LUMTINU-955181 format. One record per residue (C-alpha): x, y, z; residue in three letters. Coordinates in steps of 0.001 Angstrom, whole numbers, plus 500000, padded with zeros to 6 digits. Example, Ala and Ser with C-alpha at 12.3 -4.5 7.8 and 13.67 -1.06 7.14 Angstrom:
512300495500507800Ala513670498940507140Ser
***
This chain:
623128288504243373Met619311288404244349Thr617247291430244605Lys616941290492248445Phe619331288698250250His620603288403254245His623847289793254909Val624982289528258131Thr623268289608262120His624662290770265399Tyr623296289688268885Gly624677286565270704Glu623476283000269349Ile623923279985271656Val625048277052269150Leu625128273329269655Pro627462271945271866Gly628282274964273704Ser626488274984277025Thr628038272105279165Ala625652270165281894Arg626134270579285477Gly625612272863288264Glu624843276424286427Leu627054279101286599Pro625926282570287897Glu625963284054284540Asp623792281499283016Phe621218282601280298Thr618087281374278540Met616473283512275010Asn613237283495275315Ser611992280218277064Pro608507279421276509Val607084276057276906Gly607696274028280465Ile606748270687281812Ala607452268456284759Arg608305264820284054Asp608166261458286513His610961261911288612Tyr610866265440289528Asn612901267012286659His611982270625284678Ile611994270318281040Trp612061274250279325Val611984274726275734Cys615082277373275331Asp612842278771272547Thr615041281520270962Gly618206279096271051Asn616292276516269522Ser617137274115272092Arg615346271933275411Val616979272249278682Leu616012269599281693Val616873271210285042Phe616714269964288480Thr613676270831290621Ala615659273104292894Asp616841274853289325Leu620354274803290135Asn621619272092288160Thr621543271534284114Leu621054267879283237Leu620824267476279840His620824269700277101Val619063268423273802Ile619741270733270434Asp620090267927267488Thr617692265141268545Pro618044261813266894Gly621653262203266178Ala622761259383263861Gly619117258829262516Ser617166259523259522Glu615121261732261245Gln618117263554262743Ala617773267476262846Arg618509270290264831Arg615771271920266973Leu614188274999265276Leu612142276931267657Met610878274165269987Pro607902275504271554Phe605748273423274020His606049270390276343Leu603819267851277338Cys604553264601279518Pro602455261523278563His600454261130281908Pro601216257086282236Glu604782256644280194Gln607973257944280329Asp607659260108277162Leu607994263584277206Met606577265395273693Tyr607755268363272098Cys606595270862269403Thr609219271480267358Asp607669274644265147Met610120275688262655Gly610644271763261688Asn606996271153261339Gly606808268262263819Arg606327267000267065Val609350264955268525Val609000262573271250Val611899261548274309Phe612173258697276397Glu613652259283279487Tyr614597257928283218Asp616029259420286362Glu619476259596284210His619118259658280743Asn617401261058277910Val617168259458274695Asp615319260546270900Phe612194258025270393Gln610841259441267241Phe609478262439265495Ala605700262662263774Phe603876265182262161Gly605890266428259369Asp605240263520256715Ala602001262921254953Ala600745259853256681Asp597729258836258293Gly595669255801259693Ile592357253958257788Asn593297255698254762Gly592912259164256001Lys594893261656253780Asn597074264107256122Phe598622267285255352Thr602154267697257383Pro602066270149260217Leu602607273722259144Ser603775275152262631Asp602854273177265638Pro602536275568269249Asn600523274075271922Gly600385270219272707Ile598317268145275111Thr597691264576275959Ile593869263776277313Val592336260225278113Arg589356260436276155Glu586049258633277275Ala586883255068275809Asn590114255028278107Gly592544255834275190Lys595351258848275277His595405261048272246Phe597656263386271251Val596295267068270256Tyr598422269728268709Val597435273154267819Ser598880273969264271Asp598950277778264733Glu599280279071261070Phe598135276558258852Phe595712277201256115His594667276115252658Thr593949278026249369Asp590095278282250093Asp590488279211253989Ser592824281008256284Asp591270278999259082Asn594417276954261402Ser593361273930262497Arg593846271706265789Cys595278268353264976Val594616264900266815Lys597147261931266795Phe597628258778268093Thr600246258519271149Pro602956256758267951Glu601859259728266090Gly599359258625263474Lys596930261190261807Phe593634260592263093Val591216263770262238Leu591244267692262171Gln589581270052262989Phe589273274220261893Arg586115275093263845Ala583662274797266675Val579963275138266369His577694275884269154Asp574184276938269218Ala575689280946269700Asn578199280948267095Ser580599279308264976Val584637279894266309His586891279932263620Asp590378278843264657Leu592659281687264146Leu596041281144265069Trp595659278733267902Pro598141278301270803Gln598313277407273917Gly596367273679274744Leu595880272106277773Ala593405269031278494Ser591831268420282247Asp590937264300283332Ala587280264767282271His588581264685278534Gly588192268258277545Asn590671270207275907Ile591085273804276490Tyr592537275910273470Leu593747279527273564Ala592499280584270203Asn594659283661269907Thr593710285024266737Gly590163285417268525His591136286030271926Tyr589509283704273235Glu589525280343275028Ile587365277266273817Leu586589274258275844Lys585978271092273468Ile584951267822274587Asp586531265228273023Thr583303262797272841Ala581682265854270624Trp581797264714266526Pro583662266641264235Val582091266960260702Lys583784268457257582Asp586326269531259918Glu583820271237262257Lys583452269902265799Val579963269934266497Gln578942271505270122Cys575652269763271485Pro575106272862273770Gly574946276359273891Glu578389277441273949Thr581809276134273800Ser583352279588274860Leu585070279546278441Leu586029282831278225His586047285980275930Ser588440288786276089Phe587098290763273686Gly589333292302270924Asp592952291414271270Pro595039294866272877Thr598516294107271558Gly601174292467269933Ile603957289920270057Gly604677290028273976Lys602442292450275375Phe599472291799276593Asn598194289156274364Val596536285960275422Met598427282908274251Arg598479280250276249Ser596239278441279030Val597020275635281816Cys595168273302283507Val596128272290286687Ile593659270562289228Asp590972271774287393Asp591467275497287250Arg591926277051284030Ile595130279371284464Phe595667281834281048Val599100283687281556Pro599432287274280220Gly596136287518279110Gln596249290459281610Leu599684292541281321Glu602325290778283802Asp599542288848285529Ser598057284982285127Ile594360284982285681Thr592634282015287214Val589547280514286260Tyr587277277345286949Asp586301275021284448Thr583118277031283949Glu584768280100283168Gly583915282055286215Lys586895284076287058Leu588524282834290238Leu591540285011290947Thr594112287280289345Val597726286267290501Val599554289675290130Asp603393289955291256Gly605772288260293182Met607136288992296590Leu610740287702296842Pro611810285883300056Leu615706286932299093Trp617284283476298978Asn619223284369295836Thr622038286268295115Lys621698290227294546Pro622603291272290943Gln625404293701290918Val624120297593289410Ala626226299058286967His623650301202286049Ser620553303146287096Ile618852300364284434Ala620191297524286509Asp618809298610289808Met615424299239287771Val615542296192286302Tyr616145294283289734Gly613536296259291478Ala610672295667288735Leu611774291692288361Gln611270291270292226Asp607856292836292098Ala605546292008289005Ile605536289669286821Phe607133290283283282Val605149288619280693Gly604024285375281781Pro603819282437279196Tyr603597278994280378Gln602596277666284218Ile603557273742285294Cys603248272480288764Glu605688271743291136Ala605823268304293147Ala604969270664296284Glu601820271969296750Pro601046275165295456Asn604282275751294101Val604406276411290247Phe607275277066287425Tyr606400280064284802Val608484280305282154Thr608528284439281162Glu610237284994277607Pro610659288458277808Phe612838288770280600Ala614218285105279601Ser613773283507282833Ile611801280254284569Val610294281304288080Leu609678279158290811Lys606627280663293177Met604191280009295404Arg600759280890295070Ile598488280074298612Ala595103279160298357Pro592951282360298431Asp590077281724300852Arg588643285445300211Asp588197285423296611Gly590749288547296056Gly593257289162293723Asp596565286844294911Gln600155287733294834Ala603078285130294484Ala606209284908296156Val609293283972294408Leu611086280991295734Leu613845280796292919Asp614709281543289414Ala616776280417286435Val618260282534283859Gly620513285288284260His619834288875282950Arg620846288697279130Arg623139291806279050Asp626923291773279106Asn627082295672278105Gln630094296241280372Thr632065293276278943Ile634088294286275788Lys632712291772272748Ala631858291465269549Ala628082291065270239Thr626002291897273163Ser623003289207274852Gln619893291178273822Phe616621290412275343Asn613568291589273945Cys615011293892271129Met612471295998269820Thr613543298869267835Ser616634299552265817Val617606303361264045Ile620453305481262668Gly621488308779262204Val622967310229259142Asp625900313082260045Pro625524314400256404Ala621849315085256331Arg620423318389257687Ala617271319657258657Gly615097321080255791Ser611755322454257265Gly611678325033260378Thr609516325200263164Leu606983327277263682Pro607037330264266338Gln604166329941268424Leu604550332524270906Asn606820334888272231Trp609055332323274379Ile609594330660270986Asp610768333823269343Ser612871334189272388Trp614308331006272200Ala615557330662268168Thr617664334361269129Ala619113332794272283Thr619712329423270648Ala621481331508267384Asn623955333667269888Ile624644330195271630Tyr624992328479268218Lys627661331188267002Tyr629887330492270135Trp629626326463269767Tyr630447327095266135Asp633649328697266991Gln634581326348269676Leu633674323453267753Lys635753324107264893His639208325152266844His638804322166269038Ala637562320059266221Arg634659318766268066Leu632371315874265993Asp629440314790268159Pro628533312683265005Leu631759311246264370Ala630588307673265141His627223307937264325Ala627643307134260324Ala628607303706261179Ser626430303091264089Ser622853302190264793Ser621011302158268419Phe619241299118269217Asn616363299605272428Ile617280296192274146Asp613492296284275917Ser613960293386278264Gly616942294454279468Asn616364297980279701Trp618553299817277620Cys620109301059274953Met622931299720273079Lys624947300791270343Thr626789299103267581Phe629599299697264812Asn627858298078262118Thr630676298955259568Ala632978296523261750Ala633586293102260869Asp632592291522262892Pro629770293916264223Ile630771295519267409Ala629002296709270346Gln630289300627271331Leu630341300892275481Gln627968303608277318Asp626913305560274395Met623733306113276342Met624663308746278996Arg621025309771279752Gly618751308090282276Phe616535305704279750Phe613110304726281158Met612051300881281469Pro609558300521278851Gly611050302056276256Gly610061300085272444Leu610406302428269495Ala612397305183268291Met612537308102265456Ala614783311086264765Val614235314480264302Tyr616489316641262040Tyr616919320500262999Pro617540322932260649Ser621030324920260551Glu618980327833260226Asn616953327478263450Gln618933325600266794Pro616618324540269523Leu617095326079272969Leu619044324011275784Gly621001321674273065Gln624547321422274374Ile625282320691270501Cys622920322788268127Pro622329321290264905Gly622839317888265864Thr619773315223265676Pro617148314908268583Leu616014311191269154Val612336310441270412Phe611480307574272143Ile608083305687273402Thr607765304216276417Asn604949301770276015Phe604649301384279872Asn604690304907281075Ala602428306162278156Gly605035309218277132Asn607635309837274850Val611476311069276045Ser613895313285273741Met617530312724273447Phe620145314953272249Gln623682314224271566Phe626525315276273498Gly630185316410272535Pro631514313160272929Asn628622311470270775Gly627184310321274070His622974310190273989Leu622006312750276793Leu618201313473277821Asn616881316423276442Tyr613822318664277782Gly611242316562279742Leu609173313575278448Pro605653314600277009Phe602133312865276896Gly600813311114279811Arg599379308104280078Asp595516307505280216Gly592613306994277849Ile590622308614275658Gly591899312708276673Gly593629315247274653Asp597615314820275472Gly596719310967276870Thr598602308092275432Leu597915304915276202Lys600480301931274793Ala602363303943272318Pro604611301930269832Gln605878303550266502Gly606133307476265913Leu608038309539263008Glu608904312870262849Val608851314949259983Asn611355317952258667Ser608573320369260621His609002319135263649Gly605506317349263834Glu605330314182265796Ile603068310976264773Tyr602503308501267698Ile601024305136266885Ala598262305641270405Asp597654302042270246Ser595875301837273511Gly593573304868272208Asn592822303367268827Asn594599306497267488Arg597301308784266003Ile598814311293268134Ser600032314102267031Met602049316711268556Trp604545319730267823Gln607975320417268772Leu608258323769269507Gln612085325996268881Pro612074325897273134Ser612312322633273109Gly608656322428274702Leu606552319746272662Val603043320868272312Ser599930318544271812Phe598006319288268163Val595744316721267324Lys594019313181267399Asn593053311272264619Phe591893307827262781Gln591452306347259645Trp588022307625258415Glu585618305942255964Asp582890308377254313Asp583709310726257181Gly582950308036259958Glu586023306981261902Ala586936303550262341Leu586342303000265805Ala588616299670265677Lys591376301511263761Phe594832300027265354Ala597858301876264476Pro601173300330265737Ser604051302122263430Asp604228305107261639Val606240306641259100Thr606559309648256707Ile607356309998253051Asp609330312909251020Ala605356314482250446Gln604650314306254147Asp602149312014253712Arg601684309507256766Val601710306303256165Phe600212303796259229Val599982299809260047Cys597055299252260855Asp597198296207262150Gln594204294633263370Phe592909295322260217Asn596123294146258254His596228297019255735Cys598197300029255221Ile596753303511255606Arg597891306408254222Val597122309954255752Phe597955313738254880Asp600124316160256879Arg597139317416258831Gln595953313463259137Gly593538313537257138Asn592551310014255670Ser593703309423251849Leu593679306137250817Trp594335302503252019Ser596654299329250776Tyr596200296067251220Gly594231293064252877Lys593793290413255180Pro596026287256253986Gly598573284551253937Tyr601387285616251200Cys602998282374249880Glu603786283875247147Asp605284287445247320Leu604585288835243489Gln601030287480243923Lys600118288164247036His601966291260248370Ala598729293204248895Ala597933290404251456Asn598960290767254988Phe598004289705258418Tyr599323291646261396Leu601702294002259823Pro603904295372262507Ala606050298062261257Ser607119300055258229Leu609536302616256987Cys610517304869253934Val614360305083252516Asp616069307694251429Arg614664306707247876Glu611055307059248286Gly610250303090248786His608043301962251560Leu609440298858253361Ile607070296625255743Val607155294151258239Asn604568291786257937Asp604600290069260861Leu602505286735260513Val603327286410257251Asn607320286706258445Arg607664288583255141Ala609893291930254349Leu607771293805251562Lys609233296510249387Ile607013298900247433Phe607153301777245053Arg605216304381246570Ile602610305500244440Gly599994308533244181Glu597306306549245337Asp599061303109245643Thr601582300740246530Leu603712298798243465Glu605519295716244729Phe609431295860244043Val611086292907245974Thr611665291159249088Gly611528287911251060Glu610113285582253613Arg612370285387256738Val610733282661258102Phe611682278913259843Lys615345279822259054Lys617911279739261552Tyr618764283432263167Pro622353283270261939Glu621034282409258492Ala618411285346258319Gly615736283983259989Gly613358285688262256Val610540284824264469Trp609342288374265867Met610720291058263904Pro609257294292265049Phe610286297883264299Phe612413297976261324Ile614874300489259752Tyr616472301154256699Ala619346303004255058Arg621390302837252158Asp619252299658250462Arg620195297706253609Arg617001296386256356Val617570295954259870Tyr615658293668261331Val615245293446265449Pro613864289860266360Asp612135290051269596Thr612234286434270157Thr615512285209268925Tyr617226287971269865Asn619240289084267156Val619648292009264593Val619393290695260880Asn620789293072258113Ile618959292320254880Tyr620396294232251251Ala618930295072248388Tyr618661295917244996Gln616257298142242760Leu616054298052238929Glu
***
């Protein structure tokens, strides 16, 4: 047995051959759709990325014409799609180009009004023209076809995570329409600066021979004239700048407020998602024209049945705002567009009326495809997740070891009152044989952010089974990360129905606060106390886009206050109230790091606080009071875990197991790393790179807040929408 291996997964996956064509059933779902394009017969092509397939719909989105999952069946190039990402129609021929990211290639289809046929694939072999060497594509993302000044068409592809031994720069690759390599560039030089390509994603072009590149790692849109010369893999801009627009520093990860896409429609540049839940529109010179912010429905779709409060909130929000728009293409009708929303796993058809006043605009929802991915009301072995963000477990055998400080007379009174209640509760528990945590030992609690709910699974079952209605409290949309606090048996908390049982804390990314939940007599989660924290920038007690959090045995709560670039520290009190303590940042030589970018927090047995400093690509370590101790890690790709374990790119989450090992989710490297914690450093033990595999085989695309227990790591994936479980051995 290897030191680190995949065990199983839970979460529904659509396998090839399981979807029928024809009129769509009302419960039809997709899984993180990304790319979208309209062909010459007014059919709509969608990359159903999380399901690793391409779907073709009629323009009204009511009929599914084609399901493409294994193009080229029967040929040497036959291969099941793995994370198809973007689509681009040839402007003159009936050809559709699709980046097949997981397979490192571009797939080309020929189509007519009734049929779609695989033609060829390219980019995954070391070939070129005119004797030029070509390294196969690593992670093809955005794609566009541009007619250059000589009248010929060429295909440009963003190779997102491409890198070499001497440079971490990504690249943009130019091909002929037949798939022959022409050239590549890894930077753009202009009179003002050098724009290195870092994780480029979206790619678009206009009718004047310009390409527009979403340089996601540097949070900018580059405008590049294809007539500019390329020297030593650098585009030479003869003017002052090639920068269409800069958005400053990145302000989020994954699906949250990140500039990832760019679309050109009638000389207007659409940037979906650069501002959260909106589409920003510029002219070709980078001037802001408008912000499309929200939708108003025409109510021509059937209302969804509400089974819970969360369902009603889901429906209301879905009709009122964008939920992470990604890619946009125009319809045949004027001022009508299609937009993919991976976060909600839907495709929208909407109208944006021309704006004559220069102000912000609202879109009108015309239609949509993609039913809510949530079968929680059906007893099933698995569930349809949508943007899975975190997993956690509760250990019924674990007793709290610390005590909460009594800050005032209310806390003293609360402790005395809770102890009296606990005495009578213990008698009742013994005689009635109550066990609120009976199911907790074999359960995992999962935040299904895209469905705005929590789901609980019996991870000891085979197959892993969903438990019904374990969340009975009010769950606020925007829930992101979780932590568990184990109260001391000698200090029950006032207001707990079942004193001595754990509390579950959940950060709310949208509302800027933290909610608390307690266990009821039957093991259900109920609200405990009031949410603490308030949405805001800068002030004490405010939180902006809080992400991961952790609670130590003393009831001290540490929150990755990512929007405020700090850790926010709070204190749970015996009364059940939570009071603000302090904010702190990473400091070098007594100076606070202004661009400190925490995304997750965990705590070891010595009460040291470990933090993913995401955009600085390292792990920061603080003492219990928030004093900076030491750092570990540096930016870099990690091809060989033994040699490059200290290399990180956007580490997203981390946790400490009961044996004192630190497990890190290294996001861009798609690696899970396990370290032994030393006095002032980390020692790599084992791990696994978990990219470019199908999710049922342990592959991940966008892993988020991980959890470790009993030498198993639970990894939620926000794009595949499964939870993969891995086991590890330690010498």
